[in-house]
N, C-alpha and C positions, 0 to 999 in steps of 0.2 A: 493374568504374571504383573508384574511391579511395576509398581510406576517412575519415570523416569525423571519423574522434580520428587521425590523422593526423600534426597540427600541431602543432608542441612547443611546452610546457606554460610559459610568466609566471613565470620564479624571484625574488624578490626576499620582500623585508618589504610594502613597499608595498603590490601585485599581492596579496597573498598575502592584506593587509590588504580590500581593496578588494572580492576572489573573496569572501571572508570574509558582506565583508556586503551585499554587494552577495542573494546566497545568504541571509541571515537576515533582512532587507526583506523581498524575495518570499514568506519561507515565511510573516512572519507577516501579513503583506498579506491571504497567499490565506487562512489559519488566520481570518480573522480575518473579513473580507470573507462565509467558505464558513461559520463558524458562525451570521453575522448571519441569509444565506437561509435556508439549510438550520431555524434558530426560526421566523422568517415566516413560510413555509410550511409548516412541522409548525403552533400556532399559527393557522393558518386553515385549517388542517382542523380541527385539533379544533374550534376554534370552530365549521366550519357543520355536522358531525355528529355524531348525541346517540355517550352516549360508547353504550349498546349496540344501537349501528345503527357503529359504527364494525368499521372495516379491517386487517386487520393488513397485509396485500397495503398497503392506501392513502397507510396509516402509515409506516407501514417507509419506502415509495415517495417517502413526503415531504419525510424525512429523509434521505433516501441522494441523491437526482438530483441536487439543485439543492447538496450542496454539492460531489458530484462533479464538477458543470459548471466549478464557476468553477477550481478545481482546469485546469481543463485550458483553457477561457478566460482562463488568467492566466497555460498555458505555449505555451498557439500567443500570443497575442501574444508574450510576451518575446523566443520565439523567434520571431517576426516581427522586429520589432525590434530587435532585437539578431545579429539574419545569423548564428543563431545554428544550423548542422546538425542537425538529427531525424529520420536518415533511418525511413522506413517502410516497404519491398514488402514482395512476393510471396515469405513463404520460398525455400529450399534445400532440398531438401536435406537437406544438412547441420544446414540454422537446422533443419526439423523433428524433426530425432534426437535435437539441444540442446537443443528443447523437452518431448519426452519424456525426456529425459531426468534436465533441470531441472526436472520437477514432477515426477515418485521422489523423488529424493533432497528438493531442499523437503518433501516431503511425510515422510520417513522421516527428515532431523533435525530437525523437530517432535518428529517423537516420541519420540524418541532423549531428545531435551533436557526432553518435560515426563518422561522414564521417571524422567529422573536426579532433576527436582527432584524424583519421588514419594520414590524412593529417601532419599534427604536429613531427606524427611520440610520440603520445602517445599513447600506447601496455593500454585499458583496463582492468583491474582483474579480470579475471574470477569468475562468479560463483558456491553452490555448485553442480547446476545445472548444470550448462555447460558439455558439454561430452569432450571434451578437457581437463577434467580434473580427466576422470576416474569413470565421472555417466554414466550410464545407460537413453541413450536416445531416450527409451519406456518413461521416466519418462513426461521427456516433452509433450508426448502427452494426462497426466496423467494432468499435472499442468494446461492446461487449464480448464477444468470440474472444477480440483479441483477449481481455479481462478473463474470465474466464479461465484462458485455457494458457498464458501466459503473463498474465502480473499477474494475479491472485499465486499464481504458487511460486513464483522468483522471489515474489517481496514477503509472501508467511512465513517460505522456507526461510529467506534473509533475515527481518526483524523477526519473527516470533521466531522463531530455532533454531537462530542462534544469540542476534543481540538480543534475546531475551534469557533467552538460556542462558547465554553467558552468568546474562547482569545477575537469573533467577541463584548461580550458583552462592557468589556473596551478601545479595538481600535479600534475597523470600522471593516467595510471588509477587505481592502484592505492588510493592516497590519498581519490577521489574518491568511486569505491564506495567502502570506508570513511566516508568524512567523510556522505559521500547516507542511509548505513546506516542511520547515528545515533540521524541525525535522520530519515528512515521510521522507526525503533522509536519515537524517543521522543516524535513524535504522536502513536504510538497511543495511547499512554499513553490517554489522553480514552474507548478504549471502552472504558477498565475499572472497574464500578461501587463501589468501594472502594480507598479510598487508605492505611484506615489498620492495612494489612500492609507493606509495602516493600516489602517482602526477597518477598513474595507474587507482585511486578513483576518479579518477576528473570527469570521461568521465562517466560511470554508471550512479555515484551517482546526475552529472549535466543532464543527461539524465533525472529520476530517477524526479528529485526539477523541470524540466518544467513541466516533467510530473501532477505533484501534482499541480499544479500556472493553470493548464486545470481545474484541478477535484478541488478544491480551487471555483475558476471562475464558473463554472457550477454551483455547487450546491448552490454560489450566484443567479448567476444570472434566477435560476430556482429558487429554492427555496423548490428543493425538492430532498431529500438524493438519490432514483433509478435514477437519471441524473445520478453523479459520479461514482455511482456503475456501472452501466454498463460499460459504459464508462472506466474507472478499466478494468474491464474481460475482456472488447474486448479486450483491449489494450493487459495482461499479455496472451492475448491467442493466436489474433496474434500474439507475437513474443513468443512463444513455438511452433509453430504452423512450422511457419519461418522457427525456428533456428532447428528445429525435422528434415524436406526437407531438408537442405542445409546441413546438418551431415551422412542423407539419401542419396543424393548427386540429392534429386528431383528439386533442384534447384541450 
């Protein structure tokens, strides 16, 4: 089948401004609606369940599922209204090989970035799900399937399918991957619990940016959203499981 990425980019200052404005508005609206949806559901759960009986699984589901549902809904709506192709199909053997390679590359790259940060004396800021912040370690195990089934499909549909896809029409593949990756990393700043050490944010956000470059590149190379979805899910799940095993002393 012909590639949905084959159309020539539209150059010019006006086209660039329009593309960036569209993507910025989409991102802001999505973030606001997603935050509101998540807050409403979480507060409803907290109000309905006594403190001693609250399930970490229920609270995590309440926080993650509504926000990711908004990402997916916006992606589907925009792609349909603007006739933006977002190819999704059964992976070929080549796609499967790239999923495996991408999963290994992302985990290794993130590990190297954190190791370099540690060697440089830069202590990364903890995420909201880090047990060091008081979070229940069992949440990490729930994050693994959530990442594969919910987070990865929704976020890849938005950042690769819609954001990268819209930017590609104006800037071409390389720049669209770079800008989409920068936005993807920037949005993840909300995953962290402390902003009093800006330098400490550079390590995890740098890792997220590099991982996003791999995801965007995989989408461009395969023309199949399933590939970055699978790599994203595998990466998140691997980190969640390894973090849990580390916390319980198994590794």
